[in-house]
N, CA and C of each residue as an Amber inpcrd file, in Angstrom:
protein
   270
 -11.4790000   0.4790000  12.2050000 -10.2830000   1.2900000  12.6890000
 -10.1060000   1.7530000  14.2620000  -9.0470000   2.0080000  14.7170000
  -8.5120000   2.1410000  15.6630000  -8.9550000   3.8570000  16.2140000
 -10.0300000   3.6490000  17.4020000 -10.1750000   5.2610000  17.4130000
  -9.1490000   5.7230000  18.5400000  -8.8600000   6.8590000  18.6850000
  -7.7690000   8.1830000  19.4480000  -8.3210000   8.6060000  20.2400000
  -9.7270000   8.5480000  20.4690000 -10.1300000   9.6430000  21.8390000
 -10.8970000   8.6850000  22.4470000 -11.0870000   8.1550000  23.3160000
 -11.6460000   7.4150000  24.5440000 -12.0290000   7.9700000  25.6890000
 -13.4580000   7.9840000  26.1450000 -14.3920000   8.1490000  26.8730000
 -15.1210000   7.7330000  27.7750000 -14.7960000   7.9680000  28.9160000
 -15.1790000   6.4910000  30.3400000 -16.4940000   7.4480000  30.8550000
 -17.3770000   6.4500000  31.0610000 -18.4120000   6.7730000  31.9660000
 -18.0590000   7.9180000  33.2560000 -18.5940000   8.4050000  33.6390000
 -18.4370000   8.8580000  34.9900000 -18.4200000   7.8540000  35.6990000
 -18.7720000   6.7840000  35.9540000 -18.9650000   5.3490000  37.1010000
 -17.5740000   4.8970000  37.1320000 -16.9760000   5.0800000  36.1350000
 -15.3070000   4.3300000  36.1200000 -14.0900000   5.5960000  35.8840000
 -14.7270000   6.6970000  35.6120000 -14.1730000   7.7770000  35.5350000
 -12.5660000   8.0970000  36.0650000 -12.7440000   7.2310000  38.1190000
 -11.5690000   7.6650000  38.5820000 -11.2590000   6.3520000  38.9240000
 -11.7270000   4.8610000  38.4500000 -10.8700000   3.7110000  38.6410000
 -10.0290000   3.7140000  38.0310000  -8.7310000   3.8740000  38.5990000
  -7.5070000   3.6440000  38.0910000  -7.6220000   1.8170000  37.4230000
  -7.8630000   1.4730000  38.3100000  -7.2730000  -0.1020000  38.1800000
  -8.1000000  -0.3060000  36.1610000  -9.5130000   0.0580000  36.5940000
 -10.4950000   0.0220000  35.3750000  -9.6500000   0.7840000  33.8730000
  -9.0790000   1.6450000  34.3450000  -8.7120000   2.6270000  32.9690000
  -7.5870000   1.9860000  32.7890000  -6.0770000   1.2580000  33.2990000
  -5.3710000   0.7310000  33.3230000  -5.6960000  -0.6090000  32.4320000
  -6.3780000  -1.0970000  32.8360000  -6.7080000  -2.8370000  32.2710000
  -7.0210000  -2.5270000  30.8250000  -8.3530000  -1.4210000  30.6710000
  -8.6020000  -1.2870000  29.2510000  -7.4900000  -0.2680000  28.1340000
  -6.7270000   0.1240000  28.5980000  -5.5850000   0.1910000  28.1580000
  -4.5480000  -0.4690000  27.9600000  -4.5640000  -1.1550000  28.8600000
  -3.6040000  -2.8500000  28.9570000  -3.7100000  -3.6810000  27.7210000
  -5.3170000  -3.6950000  27.6960000  -6.0120000  -4.6320000  26.7490000
  -5.6870000  -4.5500000  25.4340000  -5.6270000  -2.9170000  24.6880000
  -5.3620000  -2.3070000  23.6800000  -3.6170000  -2.2650000  23.5810000
  -2.9860000  -2.5330000  24.6270000  -1.2610000  -3.0740000  24.1020000
  -1.7510000  -4.2580000  23.9470000  -2.2760000  -5.2470000  24.1580000
  -2.4360000  -6.7650000  24.2190000  -2.8860000  -6.9600000  22.9830000
  -3.6790000  -6.1470000  22.1790000  -4.1330000  -6.3770000  20.9000000
  -3.0010000  -6.0220000  19.9680000  -1.7470000  -5.1670000  20.6180000
  -1.0770000  -4.2730000  19.2260000   0.2980000  -5.8380000  19.8310000
   0.7770000  -6.5770000  20.5680000   1.4140000  -7.8650000  20.9550000
   0.3880000  -8.5190000  20.0630000  -0.4960000  -8.5600000  20.0020000
  -1.2200000 -10.0580000  18.8450000  -0.4290000  -9.8530000  17.3510000
  -0.3980000  -8.3960000  16.8920000  -0.3330000  -8.0860000  15.8330000
   1.5440000  -8.5560000  15.7610000   2.5610000  -8.1490000  16.6200000
   3.4730000  -8.3000000  17.0380000   3.6010000 -10.1870000  16.7880000
   2.9960000 -10.5860000  16.8720000   3.3880000 -12.5690000  16.9950000
   2.9710000 -12.8250000  16.1800000   1.2810000 -12.1090000  15.2070000
   1.3370000 -12.2830000  13.4360000   1.8410000 -12.6320000  12.9240000
   3.1640000 -11.3760000  12.7080000   4.0870000 -10.7460000  12.0550000
   5.8200000 -11.8710000  12.1940000   5.2590000 -12.6040000  13.4890000
   6.9580000 -13.3700000  13.7040000   7.3000000 -12.5270000  14.5020000
   7.0820000 -11.6300000  15.0680000   7.9710000 -10.7440000  16.6060000
   7.4880000 -11.3330000  17.8750000   8.4700000 -10.9680000  18.8100000
   8.2460000 -11.1440000  19.9730000   6.8160000 -10.4570000  20.4230000
   6.0340000 -11.2180000  21.1560000   4.4060000 -10.4870000  21.4670000
   4.4710000  -9.1310000  22.6330000   4.7120000  -8.1870000  22.4630000
   5.0290000  -6.8080000  23.1230000   4.0740000  -5.7030000  22.0070000
   3.6320000  -4.9730000  23.0700000   2.5760000  -4.0600000  22.7210000
   2.5400000  -2.8260000  23.5390000   2.7460000  -1.6890000  22.9110000
   2.4480000  -0.1630000  23.9040000   1.9340000   0.3780000  23.1840000
   1.6300000   1.4700000  23.8960000   0.4600000   2.5100000  23.7190000
   1.7310000   3.9700000  24.6110000   0.8630000   5.0790000  24.1500000
   1.3330000   6.5080000  24.9070000  -0.2370000   7.0810000  24.7590000
  -0.4380000   7.3810000  26.0210000  -1.7430000   7.5610000  26.3570000
  -1.3760000   9.1690000  26.7920000  -2.4490000   9.7900000  26.5250000
  -2.6350000  11.7200000  26.8230000  -4.0820000  11.6700000  27.6850000
  -3.7990000  11.8570000  29.3170000  -5.3970000  11.8750000  29.7300000
  -5.4780000  13.4050000  29.6230000  -6.6480000  13.8810000  28.5560000
  -7.3310000  14.8190000  28.5170000  -8.3820000  15.6370000  29.3690000
  -8.3010000  15.2450000  30.3590000  -9.1990000  15.7750000  31.5540000
  -9.4920000  14.8280000  32.2910000 -10.4400000  15.9470000  33.6230000
 -10.4680000  14.6600000  34.9110000 -11.3990000  14.2570000  34.5050000
 -12.4710000  14.2910000  33.9880000 -14.0840000  13.7580000  33.7260000
 -14.0720000  12.5600000  32.4500000 -12.5160000  11.7950000  32.7550000
 -12.5100000  10.2930000  32.2250000 -12.4420000  10.4930000  30.3790000
 -11.7600000  11.3690000  30.0040000 -11.6170000  11.2970000  28.4560000
  -9.8470000  11.7600000  28.2970000  -9.6850000  10.8460000  27.5000000
  -8.2880000   9.7670000  27.2040000  -7.9620000  10.2350000  25.6800000
  -7.0180000  10.1870000  25.1620000  -6.6000000  10.7900000  24.0090000
  -5.2680000   9.9840000  23.6540000  -5.3720000   8.5990000  22.4910000
  -4.2130000   7.5640000  22.1220000  -3.6330000   8.1110000  21.4470000
  -1.9490000   8.2680000  21.7280000  -1.1200000   9.2680000  20.9010000
  -0.9080000   8.3340000  19.9270000  -0.3860000   7.1270000  20.2820000
   0.2600000   6.2030000  19.3840000   0.2430000   4.7100000  19.9310000
   0.4360000   3.8720000  19.2710000   0.5160000   2.3080000  19.4120000
   1.6660000   2.1370000  18.6610000   1.9520000   0.9220000  19.3020000
   3.8570000   0.5470000  18.7420000   3.3050000  -0.8830000  19.3550000
   4.3190000  -1.8880000  18.7630000   4.5140000  -3.4100000  18.9710000
   6.0260000  -3.6040000  18.2420000   6.4040000  -4.8400000  18.8260000
   7.8940000  -4.9770000  18.1530000   8.0830000  -5.4250000  16.9680000
   9.1680000  -4.2750000  16.8310000   9.7920000  -4.7240000  14.7640000
  10.9110000  -5.0220000  14.9450000  11.2250000  -5.6010000  15.6450000
  13.0930000  -5.9450000  15.7220000  13.2360000  -6.6370000  14.5500000
  12.6780000  -7.5030000  14.7290000  12.9350000  -8.7720000  13.3300000
  12.4780000  -8.3010000  11.8970000  11.1880000  -8.0040000  12.0030000
  11.0430000  -7.4190000  10.5450000  11.7780000  -6.0570000   9.6510000
  12.4130000  -5.4240000  10.9330000  12.8590000  -4.2720000  10.1390000
  14.6340000  -4.5620000  10.9470000  15.4590000  -5.6050000  11.1600000
  16.4330000  -5.7310000  11.7680000  17.3770000  -4.4660000  12.4820000
  16.1570000  -4.0680000  13.2370000  16.3570000  -2.7380000  14.1250000
  16.2230000  -3.3380000  15.5870000  17.7910000  -3.3880000  16.0470000
  17.3680000  -3.7500000  17.6830000  17.1350000  -2.7120000  18.5330000
  17.1520000  -1.7480000  17.9380000  16.0070000  -1.0060000  18.7050000
  14.6550000  -0.4580000  18.9090000  14.0160000  -1.2680000  18.0310000
  12.5290000  -1.3430000  17.8070000  11.8190000  -2.1490000  18.3760000
  11.6000000  -1.7800000  19.1890000  10.6200000  -2.2750000  20.3290000
   9.5960000  -1.7630000  20.7020000   8.3840000  -2.3500000  21.6990000
   7.0960000  -1.9700000  21.1600000   7.1890000  -0.1790000  21.6520000
   7.7790000  -0.4760000  23.0900000   7.8980000   1.0770000  23.4790000
   8.3780000   2.1310000  23.0210000   9.8540000   1.9450000  22.2310000
  10.2600000   2.6880000  21.5840000   9.6740000   2.9080000  19.9300000
   9.0600000   2.1960000  19.7210000   8.2940000   2.6120000  18.2490000
   6.7340000   3.6160000  18.5520000   6.3290000   2.9430000  19.7110000
   5.0520000   4.1050000  20.0930000   5.3530000   5.4120000  20.3630000
   6.9030000   5.6300000  20.8100000   7.3920000   6.6890000  21.4620000
   7.5890000   7.7570000  20.2410000   8.4630000   6.7520000  19.3780000
   8.8480000   7.6850000  17.7450000   7.4970000   8.2650000  17.0410000
   6.3300000   7.3340000  17.1090000   5.4300000   7.9360000  16.5940000
   4.8550000   9.3630000  17.3760000   4.9570000   8.8360000  18.5520000
   3.6020000  10.2700000  19.0350000   4.8210000  11.5380000  19.0260000
   6.5840000  10.9270000  18.9280000   7.0350000  12.4340000  19.0020000
   6.7720000  12.8130000  17.1130000   6.5370000  12.0940000  16.4340000
   6.6580000  12.2240000  14.9610000   5.1040000  13.4250000  15.1730000
   4.4750000  12.8030000  15.5660000   2.9290000  13.3830000  15.6150000
   3.1430000  14.7540000  16.3110000   4.1150000  14.9650000  17.4980000
   3.4550000  15.8580000  18.4740000   5.0030000  16.9550000  17.0880000
   5.5790000  16.6360000  16.5970000   6.4210000  17.1780000  15.4770000
   7.4000000  17.2540000  16.1370000   8.0550000  16.2090000  17.2370000
   9.0800000  17.0580000  17.9300000  10.7230000  16.0770000  18.3300000
């Protein structure tokens, strides 16, 4: 199961390189899912910082779905943003 809340320990909470790398690795997991389905392997996340103590929320995830949906706009970042927008009812 994919978790939506991520808490970093105090020793890395201020390390933006570590935090960005962590979320990039999750985007790579999404990219691998795209590749598994015969898509261009690109993944994306929409992440919200909850507080300055190292708490974040993954609002949505997405990967390329252009080929499987026959939709030229179904790129990873747009898929993730559409899902985030639906969750926010915006």
